C-alpha positions in Angstrom: -17.1 56.6 101.3 -14.7 58.6 99.0 -14.0 62.3 99.2 -16.2 63.2 96.3 -19.2 61.4 97.8 -18.5 63.1 101.1 -18.4 66.5 99.4 -21.6 65.8 97.5 -23.5 64.7 100.6 -22.2 67.8 102.5 -23.5 70.1 99.8 -26.7 68.2 99.7 -27.2 68.5 103.4 -26.6 72.3 103.3 -29.2 72.6 100.5 -31.7 70.6 102.5 -31.2 72.7 105.6 -31.5 76.0 103.6 -34.6 74.6 101.9 -36.3 73.8 105.2 -35.4 77.3 106.5 -36.9 79.0 103.5 -39.9 76.7 103.4 -40.8 77.8 107.0 -41.0 81.4 105.8 -43.7 80.7 103.3 -47.4 81.3 103.8 -49.6 78.5 105.0 -51.2 78.3 101.6 -47.9 78.1 99.7 -46.6 75.4 102.1 -49.9 73.5 101.6 -49.5 73.7 97.8 -46.0 72.2 98.1 -47.3 69.5 100.5 -50.0 68.5 98.0 -47.5 68.3 95.2 -45.0 66.3 97.4 -42.4 69.0 97.1 -41.4 69.4 100.8 -37.8 68.4 100.5 -35.0 69.8 98.4 -34.7 66.5 96.4 -38.4 66.4 95.6 -38.6 70.1 94.8 -35.6 69.9 92.4 -37.1 66.8 90.8 -40.5 68.3 90.2 -39.4 71.8 89.2 -36.4 71.0 87.0 -36.0 67.3 86.2 -39.6 66.5 85.1 -40.7 70.2 85.2 -44.3 69.3 86.0 -44.6 72.3 88.4 -44.5 74.7 85.4 -45.1 78.2 86.5 -46.6 76.9 89.8 -50.1 78.0 88.8 -50.5 74.5 87.4 -50.4 73.1 91.0 -53.6 72.6 92.9 -54.8 75.6 95.0 -52.1 77.9 93.6 -53.5 81.3 92.6 -51.6 84.3 91.3 -50.2 85.4 94.6 -49.2 81.9 95.7 -47.6 81.3 92.2 -45.4 84.5 92.7 -44.5 83.5 96.2 -43.4 80.0 95.1 -41.4 81.4 92.2 -39.6 83.8 94.6 -39.0 80.8 96.8 -37.6 78.8 93.9 -35.2 81.6 92.9 -34.0 82.0 96.4 -33.0 78.4 96.4 -31.6 78.1 92.9 -29.9 81.5 92.7 -29.1 82.5 96.3 -26.2 84.8 95.3 -28.3 86.5 92.5 -25.5 85.8 90.0 -28.0 85.4 87.2 -29.9 88.6 87.8 -28.9 90.1 84.4 -29.8 87.0 82.5 -33.1 86.7 84.4 -34.1 90.3 83.6 -33.1 89.9 80.0 -35.2 86.7 79.7 -38.3 88.3 81.3 -38.0 91.4 79.0 -37.6 89.3 75.9 -40.6 87.2 76.9 -42.7 90.2 77.7 -42.7 91.4 74.1 -43.8 88.0 72.7 -47.3 87.4 71.4 -49.8 85.7 73.7 -49.7 82.5 71.7 -45.9 82.4 71.9 -46.0 82.9 75.6 -48.5 80.1 76.0 -46.4 77.8 73.8 -43.3 78.4 76.0 -45.4 77.7 79.1 -46.8 74.4 77.8 -43.4 73.3 76.4 -42.0 73.9 79.9 -39.4 76.7 79.3 -41.3 79.8 80.2 -39.2 80.4 83.3 -35.5 81.3 83.1 -34.6 78.5 85.4 -36.3 75.8 83.4 -35.0 77.3 80.1 -31.5 77.3 81.5 -31.7 73.8 83.0 -33.1 72.1 79.9 -31.3 73.9 77.1 -28.0 75.0 78.6 -27.2 72.3 81.3 -28.9 69.2 79.8 -28.6 70.5 76.1 -32.0 69.0 75.5 -33.2 69.0 71.9 -36.8 70.2 71.9 -39.1 69.4 69.0 -41.0 72.7 68.6 -42.7 71.6 65.4 -44.7 69.0 67.4 -44.8 71.0 70.7 -48.0 71.8 72.4 -49.7 75.1 71.3 -46.9 75.7 68.8 -48.6 76.0 65.4 -47.1 77.2 62.1 -47.6 80.9 62.9 -46.3 80.6 66.5 -43.4 78.3 66.0 -41.0 80.8 64.2 -41.5 83.3 66.9 -40.8 80.7 69.7 -37.8 79.4 67.9 -36.4 82.9 67.3 -36.9 83.7 71.0 -35.1 80.5 72.1 -32.2 80.9 69.6 -31.8 84.5 70.5 -31.6 83.9 74.2 -29.2 80.9 73.8 -27.0 83.3 71.8 -27.2 85.8 74.6 -26.1 83.1 77.0 -23.2 82.2 74.7 -24.4 78.7 74.0 -25.6 76.9 70.8 -29.3 76.3 70.4 -29.5 72.5 70.8 -30.4 70.9 67.5 -29.9 67.3 66.5 -27.4 68.3 63.9 -25.1 70.2 66.2 -25.2 67.9 69.3 -21.7 66.4 69.8 -22.3 62.7 70.2 -20.2 60.6 72.6 -17.2 58.8 71.1 -15.3 56.7 73.8 -12.2 56.8 71.6 -12.1 60.6 71.3 -8.8 61.8 72.7 -10.5 65.0 73.8 -12.1 63.0 76.6 -9.4 60.7 78.0 -11.0 60.6 81.4 -13.6 58.0 80.2 -10.8 55.4 79.8 -9.2 56.1 83.1 -8.9 53.0 85.3 -9.3 55.0 88.5 -12.5 56.5 87.2 -13.9 53.1 86.3 -12.9 51.7 89.7 -14.6 54.7 91.3 -17.7 53.9 89.3 -17.7 50.3 90.5 -17.1 51.3 94.2 -20.1 53.6 94.1 -22.3 51.2 92.0 -22.1 48.4 94.5 -23.6 50.7 97.2 -26.7 51.4 95.2 -30.0 49.8 96.0 -31.0 46.6 94.3 -33.7 48.3 92.2 -31.4 51.0 91.0 -28.7 48.5 90.0 -31.3 46.4 88.2 -32.6 49.4 86.2 -29.1 50.5 85.3 -28.2 47.0 84.2 -31.3 46.7 82.1 -30.4 49.7 80.0 -26.6 48.8 79.8 -25.6 51.6 82.2 -24.0 49.3 84.8 -20.5 50.3 83.6 -18.7 53.6 83.3 -19.0 53.9 79.5 -22.6 52.9 79.4 -23.6 55.2 82.3 -21.8 58.1 80.7 -23.5 57.6 77.4 -26.9 57.2 79.0 -26.9 59.9 81.6 -24.1 62.4 81.2 -22.9 62.8 77.5 -24.5 65.4 75.1 -26.1 62.4 73.3 -27.9 61.3 76.4 -31.7 61.1 76.3 -31.5 61.7 80.1 -35.0 63.1 80.7 -36.6 60.3 78.6 -34.7 57.6 80.5 -35.8 59.0 83.8 -39.4 58.0 83.1 -38.3 54.4 83.5 -37.3 55.0 87.2 -39.6 55.3 90.2 -39.2 58.4 92.3 -37.3 56.9 95.2 -34.9 55.1 92.7 -34.7 58.3 90.7 -33.4 60.4 93.6 -30.7 57.8 94.2 -29.8 57.8 90.6 -29.6 61.7 90.5 -27.2 61.6 93.5 -25.1 58.9 91.8 -25.0 60.9 88.6 -23.8 64.0 90.5 -21.0 62.0 92.1 -19.8 60.7 88.8 -20.0 64.2 87.2 -17.8 65.4 90.0 -15.3 62.6 89.2 -15.3 63.5 85.5 -14.8 67.2 86.1 -11.8 66.4 88.3 -10.4 64.2 85.6 -10.9 66.8 82.9 -9.1 69.4 85.0 -6.2 67.1 85.6 -6.0 66.3 81.9 -5.7 69.9 80.8 
């Protein structure tokens, strides 16, 4: 096991311990809601809340009323922002959202970016290009208001609103990213790849992501249709894939720093 893998597993273990500690503090109803939604571990919670964002604002979960929804949201923010480093951004997001029309708020909710955390994950971290034109509850009158809100908040965060025309596509020969051709990185990929389960390796091979270049293009680069590809994986395989992706991203970050 290499040092990056060890580091990742150590962080993951700490997150799981903290998750279980915070979970124990919740009311019986809130714990029951998470149990029904199969969100009783850090991996599963992260997967449902951010990766496929089917938890929404938590009131979409069975037996979750207003108080439980607020309790679960506080729980999520305790886990995702323990040092409260995003307090200013969170307050700004909530204020800007509060002055939107009801149809615009509804559209944000059904698109899945009505919470600061899901907005930040999808638009800032994953740089997801969202089709507002065909989004749920986003008609001709509502769409300009929603797009203005999204663009304005992206600007506040200092990032570009992801559009198809300004996404920087991956070019393996680009001298700006020399780490992708690094032999040590490719060897590291192979050493981690062989330890994956048979199903995960088969799924990655099927989509041409069984090598460093293919994996980077499919799961890490700005061109990646990451959230779409995830639908092809079962949940147990997906959690393994997410860990593998995190390990590779750590490798790449280390190579980027050494290349500067």
